[in-house]
MIVO-688073 format. One record per residue (C-alpha): residue number from 1; residue in three letters; z negated, y, x. Coordinates in Angstrom, 1 decimal, decimal comma. Layout:
N
<node NUM; 'ALA'; <Z; Y; X>>
...
***
This chain:
257
<node 1; 'MET'; <-20,5; 2,9; 1,0>>
<node 2; 'ILE'; <-17,7; 3,5; -1,8>>
<node 3; 'LEU'; <-16,0; 0,5; -3,1>>
<node 4; 'GLY'; <-12,0; 0,9; -2,8>>
<node 5; 'ILE'; <-9,8; -1,5; -5,2>>
<node 6; 'ASP'; <-6,2; -1,6; -4,5>>
<node 7; 'VAL'; <-4,3; -3,8; -7,0>>
<node 8; 'GLY'; <-1,2; -4,8; -5,8>>
<node 9; 'ASN'; <1,4; -7,0; -7,5>>
<node 10; 'THR'; <0,5; -10,4; -4,4>>
<node 11; 'ASN'; <-2,5; -8,9; -3,2>>
<node 12; 'ILE'; <-5,6; -6,9; -3,9>>
<node 13; 'VAL'; <-7,3; -5,4; -0,7>>
<node 14; 'ILE'; <-11,1; -4,6; -1,1>>
<node 15; 'GLY'; <-12,9; -2,1; 1,2>>
<node 16; 'LEU'; <-16,4; -1,0; 1,5>>
<node 17; 'LEU'; <-15,4; 2,6; 2,7>>
<node 18; 'ASP'; <-17,5; 5,1; 4,8>>
<node 19; 'PRO'; <-17,8; 8,3; 2,1>>
<node 20; 'ALA'; <-18,4; 10,4; 6,1>>
<node 21; 'THR'; <-14,6; 8,9; 7,8>>
<node 22; 'ASP'; <-12,8; 7,3; 4,7>>
<node 23; 'ARG'; <-12,3; 4,5; 6,1>>
<node 24; 'PRO'; <-13,4; 0,7; 5,2>>
<node 25; 'VAL'; <-16,3; -0,9; 7,0>>
<node 26; 'LYS'; <-15,4; -4,3; 5,5>>
<node 27; 'SER'; <-12,2; -5,2; 3,7>>
<node 28; 'TRP'; <-11,0; -8,5; 1,8>>
<node 29; 'ARG'; <-7,8; -9,6; 1,2>>
<node 30; 'LEU'; <-7,3; -11,7; -2,8>>
<node 31; 'SER'; <-4,5; -12,9; -4,3>>
<node 32; 'SER'; <-3,7; -10,8; -7,5>>
<node 33; 'ASN'; <-4,3; -13,2; -10,2>>
<node 34; 'ARG'; <-3,8; -12,0; -13,9>>
<node 35; 'GLU'; <-5,6; -14,2; -15,6>>
<node 36; 'ARG'; <-9,2; -13,8; -14,5>>
<node 37; 'THR'; <-12,0; -12,1; -16,0>>
<node 38; 'SER'; <-14,3; -9,3; -14,6>>
<node 39; 'ASP'; <-17,0; -11,9; -14,8>>
<node 40; 'GLU'; <-14,9; -14,6; -13,1>>
<node 41; 'TRP'; <-14,0; -11,6; -10,4>>
<node 42; 'ARG'; <-17,6; -10,6; -10,2>>
<node 43; 'GLY'; <-18,0; -14,9; -9,0>>
<node 44; 'LEU'; <-15,5; -14,1; -6,7>>
<node 45; 'LEU'; <-16,6; -11,0; -5,2>>
<node 46; 'ASP'; <-20,6; -11,4; -4,9>>
<node 47; 'PRO'; <-20,6; -13,9; -2,2>>
<node 48; 'LEU'; <-18,2; -11,4; 0,0>>
<node 49; 'LEU'; <-20,1; -8,3; -1,1>>
<node 50; 'ARG'; <-23,5; -9,7; -1,1>>
<node 51; 'ASP'; <-24,7; -8,8; 2,5>>
<node 52; 'SER'; <-22,7; -5,8; 2,8>>
<node 53; 'LEU'; <-24,0; -4,6; -0,4>>
<node 54; 'ALA'; <-27,6; -5,4; 0,7>>
<node 55; 'SER'; <-27,7; -2,8; 3,5>>
<node 56; 'ALA'; <-25,8; -0,8; 2,1>>
<node 57; 'PRO'; <-26,0; 0,3; -1,8>>
<node 58; 'VAL'; <-22,3; 1,5; -3,5>>
<node 59; 'GLN'; <-22,5; 4,7; -4,5>>
<node 60; 'GLY'; <-19,8; 4,6; -6,6>>
<node 61; 'SER'; <-16,0; 3,2; -6,4>>
<node 62; 'ILE'; <-12,5; 3,7; -7,3>>
<node 63; 'ILE'; <-9,4; 1,7; -8,2>>
<node 64; 'ASP'; <-5,6; 1,9; -8,0>>
<node 65; 'SER'; <-3,7; -1,0; -9,6>>
<node 66; 'VAL'; <0,0; -1,2; -10,6>>
<node 67; 'VAL'; <-1,1; -4,7; -12,5>>
<node 68; 'PRO'; <-2,5; -3,4; -16,0>>
<node 69; 'ALA'; <-3,8; -7,1; -16,6>>
<node 70; 'ILE'; <-6,2; -6,4; -13,9>>
<node 71; 'THR'; <-7,2; -2,6; -14,4>>
<node 72; 'MET'; <-9,4; -3,7; -16,8>>
<node 73; 'PRO'; <-11,5; -6,6; -16,0>>
<node 74; 'MET'; <-11,8; -4,5; -12,5>>
<node 75; 'THR'; <-13,1; -1,6; -14,5>>
<node 76; 'THR'; <-15,5; -3,2; -16,4>>
<node 77; 'LEU'; <-16,5; -5,3; -13,0>>
<node 78; 'CYS'; <-17,4; -1,8; -11,2>>
<node 79; 'ALA'; <-19,1; -0,1; -14,6>>
<node 80; 'GLU'; <-21,4; -2,7; -14,5>>
<node 81; 'TRP'; <-21,9; -4,0; -10,9>>
<node 82; 'ILE'; <-22,8; -0,2; -9,8>>
<node 83; 'GLY'; <-23,8; 1,1; -13,2>>
<node 84; 'LEU'; <-20,6; 4,3; -13,4>>
<node 85; 'PRO'; <-17,4; 3,9; -14,3>>
<node 86; 'PRO'; <-14,5; 3,7; -11,6>>
<node 87; 'VAL'; <-12,5; 6,4; -11,1>>
<node 88; 'ILE'; <-9,0; 5,4; -11,5>>
<node 89; 'VAL'; <-6,3; 7,2; -9,7>>
<node 90; 'SER'; <-3,2; 8,4; -11,4>>
<node 91; 'ALA'; <-1,8; 11,8; -11,3>>
<node 92; 'GLU'; <-4,1; 13,4; -13,2>>
<node 93; 'LEU'; <-6,7; 14,0; -10,9>>
<node 94; 'ASP'; <-7,3; 16,6; -8,1>>
<node 95; 'LEU'; <-5,0; 14,9; -5,4>>
<node 96; 'GLY'; <-5,2; 17,4; -3,0>>
<node 97; 'PHE'; <-1,3; 17,6; -2,7>>
<node 98; 'GLY'; <1,4; 18,7; -5,1>>
<node 99; 'LEU'; <3,8; 16,4; -6,7>>
<node 100; 'THR'; <7,6; 17,6; -7,7>>
<node 101; 'MET'; <8,4; 14,1; -9,5>>
<node 102; 'GLU'; <10,2; 14,6; -13,1>>
<node 103; 'ARG'; <7,2; 12,3; -14,7>>
<node 104; 'PRO'; <4,4; 12,2; -12,3>>
<node 105; 'SER'; <2,6; 9,8; -14,5>>
<node 106; 'GLU'; <5,3; 7,0; -14,0>>
<node 107; 'VAL'; <4,3; 7,4; -10,3>>
<node 108; 'GLY'; <2,5; 4,7; -9,0>>
<node 109; 'PRO'; <-1,0; 4,7; -8,4>>
<node 110; 'ASP'; <-0,5; 3,2; -4,9>>
<node 111; 'ARG'; <2,0; 5,7; -3,5>>
<node 112; 'LEU'; <-0,9; 8,3; -4,7>>
<node 113; 'ALA'; <-3,1; 6,9; -2,5>>
<node 114; 'ASN'; <-0,5; 6,5; -0,2>>
<node 115; 'ALA'; <0,4; 10,4; 0,2>>
<node 116; 'ALA'; <-3,7; 11,2; -0,3>>
<node 117; 'ALA'; <-4,5; 9,5; 3,2>>
<node 118; 'ALA'; <-1,2; 10,6; 5,5>>
<node 119; 'ARG'; <-2,8; 14,1; 3,8>>
<node 120; 'ARG'; <-6,4; 13,3; 4,8>>
<node 121; 'LEU'; <-4,9; 12,5; 8,5>>
<node 122; 'ILE'; <-2,1; 14,7; 9,2>>
<node 123; 'ASP'; <-1,8; 17,8; 6,2>>
<node 124; 'GLY'; <1,7; 17,7; 7,3>>
<node 125; 'PRO'; <5,4; 16,8; 6,6>>
<node 126; 'CYS'; <5,3; 13,2; 7,2>>
<node 127; 'VAL'; <7,4; 9,8; 5,6>>
<node 128; 'ILE'; <5,2; 6,8; 4,6>>
<node 129; 'LEU'; <6,6; 3,6; 5,0>>
<node 130; 'ASP'; <4,7; 0,7; 2,7>>
<node 131; 'LEU'; <6,2; -2,2; 3,1>>
<node 132; 'GLY'; <4,7; -5,1; 0,5>>
<node 133; 'THR'; <6,3; -6,7; -2,5>>
<node 134; 'ALA'; <8,7; -4,0; -2,9>>
<node 135; 'THR'; <9,4; -1,8; -0,3>>
<node 136; 'LYS'; <9,1; 2,3; -0,4>>
<node 137; 'VAL'; <9,9; 5,3; 1,6>>
<node 138; 'GLU'; <7,8; 8,3; 0,3>>
<node 139; 'ALA'; <8,3; 11,7; 1,4>>
<node 140; 'ILE'; <5,8; 14,8; 1,7>>
<node 141; 'ASP'; <7,4; 18,3; 2,8>>
<node 142; 'ARG'; <5,9; 20,9; 5,0>>
<node 143; 'LEU'; <4,2; 22,4; 1,6>>
<node 144; 'GLY'; <2,1; 19,0; 1,3>>
<node 145; 'VAL'; <3,9; 18,8; -1,5>>
<node 146; 'PHE'; <4,5; 14,6; -2,2>>
<node 147; 'ARG'; <8,9; 15,2; -3,3>>
<node 148; 'GLY'; <9,3; 11,3; -4,1>>
<node 149; 'GLY'; <10,7; 8,4; -2,3>>
<node 150; 'ILE'; <12,7; 5,2; -2,4>>
<node 151; 'ILE'; <12,4; 1,7; -3,8>>
<node 152; 'ALA'; <13,9; -0,9; -2,4>>
<node 153; 'PRO'; <13,3; -5,0; -3,3>>
<node 154; 'GLY'; <10,8; -6,1; -0,3>>
<node 155; 'ILE'; <11,8; -8,1; 2,6>>
<node 156; 'GLY'; <10,0; -11,0; 0,7>>
<node 157; 'LEU'; <11,9; -10,8; -2,5>>
<node 158; 'CYS'; <15,1; -11,0; -0,3>>
<node 159; 'ARG'; <14,6; -13,5; 1,5>>
<node 160; 'ASP'; <13,3; -15,5; -1,6>>
<node 161; 'ALA'; <16,1; -14,4; -3,6>>
<node 162; 'LEU'; <18,8; -15,3; -0,8>>
<node 163; 'ALA'; <17,4; -19,0; -0,7>>
<node 164; 'ALA'; <17,1; -19,4; -4,4>>
<node 165; 'ARG'; <21,1; -17,9; -5,2>>
<node 166; 'ALA'; <22,5; -19,7; -2,1>>
<node 167; 'ALA'; <22,9; -23,5; -2,8>>
<node 168; 'ARG'; <23,2; -23,9; 1,1>>
<node 169; 'LEU'; <20,3; -21,6; 2,6>>
<node 170; 'PHE'; <16,6; -21,9; 2,5>>
<node 171; 'ALA'; <13,9; -19,7; 3,1>>
<node 172; 'VAL'; <13,0; -18,8; 6,3>>
<node 173; 'GLU'; <9,9; -17,7; 8,4>>
<node 174; 'LEU'; <9,6; -14,5; 8,2>>
<node 175; 'THR'; <10,3; -13,5; 11,5>>
<node 176; 'ALA'; <13,3; -11,6; 13,8>>
<node 177; 'PRO'; <14,9; -13,6; 16,0>>
<node 178; 'ALA'; <15,4; -12,5; 19,7>>
<node 179; 'GLU'; <19,3; -11,9; 19,6>>
<node 180; 'ALA'; <21,2; -10,2; 16,2>>
<node 181; 'ILE'; <23,7; -13,0; 16,5>>
<node 182; 'GLY'; <21,7; -16,4; 15,0>>
<node 183; 'ILE'; <22,7; -19,3; 17,2>>
<node 184; 'ASN'; <22,5; -21,5; 13,5>>
<node 185; 'THR'; <21,8; -20,8; 10,0>>
<node 186; 'GLY'; <17,8; -20,6; 10,1>>
<node 187; 'THR'; <18,1; -17,8; 12,8>>
<node 188; 'ALA'; <20,9; -16,5; 11,1>>
<node 189; 'VAL'; <18,6; -15,8; 8,0>>
<node 190; 'GLN'; <15,7; -14,3; 9,6>>
<node 191; 'SER'; <18,5; -11,9; 11,6>>
<node 192; 'GLY'; <20,2; -11,2; 8,5>>
<node 193; 'VAL'; <16,9; -10,6; 6,6>>
<node 194; 'VAL'; <14,5; -9,5; 9,0>>
<node 195; 'ARG'; <16,8; -6,9; 11,1>>
<node 196; 'GLY'; <19,0; -5,8; 8,0>>
<node 197; 'HIS'; <15,5; -4,9; 6,4>>
<node 198; 'ALA'; <14,8; -3,0; 9,4>>
<node 199; 'ARG'; <18,1; -1,0; 9,8>>
<node 200; 'MET'; <17,9; -0,4; 5,8>>
<node 201; 'ILE'; <14,7; 1,6; 6,4>>
<node 202; 'GLU'; <15,9; 3,1; 9,8>>
<node 203; 'GLY'; <19,0; 4,2; 7,2>>
<node 204; 'LEU'; <16,8; 5,4; 4,8>>
<node 205; 'VAL'; <14,1; 7,9; 6,6>>
<node 206; 'VAL'; <17,3; 9,6; 8,0>>
<node 207; 'ASP'; <18,6; 10,0; 4,9>>
<node 208; 'VAL'; <14,7; 11,3; 4,1>>
<node 209; 'TRP'; <14,6; 13,5; 7,0>>
<node 210; 'ALA'; <18,1; 15,1; 6,3>>
<node 211; 'GLU'; <16,7; 16,1; 3,4>>
<node 212; 'LEU'; <13,0; 17,5; 4,1>>
<node 213; 'GLY'; <14,8; 19,3; 7,2>>
<node 214; 'GLU'; <13,1; 18,1; 9,7>>
<node 215; 'GLU'; <12,1; 14,8; 11,8>>
<node 216; 'THR'; <8,5; 13,8; 10,8>>
<node 217; 'PRO'; <6,0; 11,4; 11,9>>
<node 218; 'ILE'; <5,8; 7,9; 10,2>>
<node 219; 'PHE'; <3,3; 6,1; 9,0>>
<node 220; 'LEU'; <3,5; 2,2; 8,3>>
<node 221; 'THR'; <1,6; 0,3; 6,2>>
<node 222; 'GLY'; <1,3; -3,1; 3,7>>
<node 223; 'GLY'; <1,6; -6,9; 4,5>>
<node 224; 'PHE'; <4,6; -7,0; 6,3>>
<node 225; 'ALA'; <4,2; -3,8; 8,5>>
<node 226; 'SER'; <3,9; -5,9; 11,8>>
<node 227; 'THR'; <7,4; -8,3; 10,5>>
<node 228; 'ILE'; <9,7; -5,0; 10,7>>
<node 229; 'GLN'; <7,9; -3,1; 13,7>>
<node 230; 'LYS'; <8,8; -4,9; 16,2>>
<node 231; 'VAL'; <12,0; -4,7; 15,6>>
<node 232; 'LEU'; <12,0; -1,2; 14,0>>
<node 233; 'ARG'; <14,0; 1,2; 15,9>>
<node 234; 'LEU'; <11,6; 4,3; 14,9>>
<node 235; 'PRO'; <8,2; 5,9; 16,4>>
<node 236; 'VAL'; <5,6; 4,9; 13,9>>
<node 237; 'ILE'; <1,9; 5,4; 13,1>>
<node 238; 'VAL'; <1,0; 1,7; 12,4>>
<node 239; 'GLU'; <-2,3; 2,2; 9,8>>
<node 240; 'PRO'; <-3,0; -0,7; 8,2>>
<node 241; 'ASP'; <-5,8; 0,5; 6,3>>
<node 242; 'LEU'; <-3,5; 4,2; 4,6>>
<node 243; 'THR'; <-4,1; 3,2; 0,8>>
<node 244; 'LEU'; <-7,7; 2,4; 1,2>>
<node 245; 'ILE'; <-8,3; 6,2; 3,3>>
<node 246; 'GLY'; <-5,9; 7,7; 1,0>>
<node 247; 'LEU'; <-8,8; 5,6; -1,9>>
<node 248; 'GLY'; <-11,9; 7,2; 0,2>>
<node 249; 'TYR'; <-9,9; 11,1; 0,4>>
<node 250; 'LEU'; <-9,4; 11,0; -3,6>>
<node 251; 'TYR'; <-12,9; 9,6; -4,8>>
<node 252; 'ALA'; <-14,5; 12,4; -2,6>>
<node 253; 'ARG'; <-12,2; 14,9; -4,3>>
<node 254; 'ASN'; <-13,0; 14,1; -8,1>>
<node 255; 'THR'; <-16,4; 13,2; -7,5>>
<node 256; 'ALA'; <-18,0; 16,1; -5,3>>
<node 257; 'HIS'; <-20,9; 18,3; -7,5>>
***
């Protein structure tokens, strides 16, 4: 097995990846606590992974992290736990696709992992929607080049910002009411936040398609994927494990002997 660690701003997703498929056989979601040391992370993960590791030893590890404060303790943990330093996702790896970004070193490793997964799954042009702390729309063209993308505030941030800045509004559950026209303040906010986010995404995808010159498949992933899928007017391929699949693919490409 390969240990894949996806460190996001809100959550960390840890998966045991099958090298034959790059898919997780088991995964866990933890909060992204920036204060934990490598020993504390090990104490937290040991009970979760102990049984799985006993039956299927880990051959190596790979980390994509957008939180520098967590990258180092996770790197130390993997090196001590497995006996090999982890692969760290960056634009310097053999990605399996081209990059046309002005500054490749600035591209988030989670975005690279998602693009790698899309390359692994369909090997063709596509759009990737990753709905987490930020909402990201990524574009891969027919030549297999990661052209770049769009980054917007995530749906949770939009809800929280509205509640924080408007005295008479409040945080609501992130679900869309049955009708677009809210019949009370709560459903009006839900419609605006959830439906509004979905319509923003639809418009951005249409813009991306226009620049790619074709309508492509759309991957949908991230913690808020199920929230938006229900009201999205576009056909999507829902892949909750997209980032972990990308980590498995990148590990294989960069450790082949």
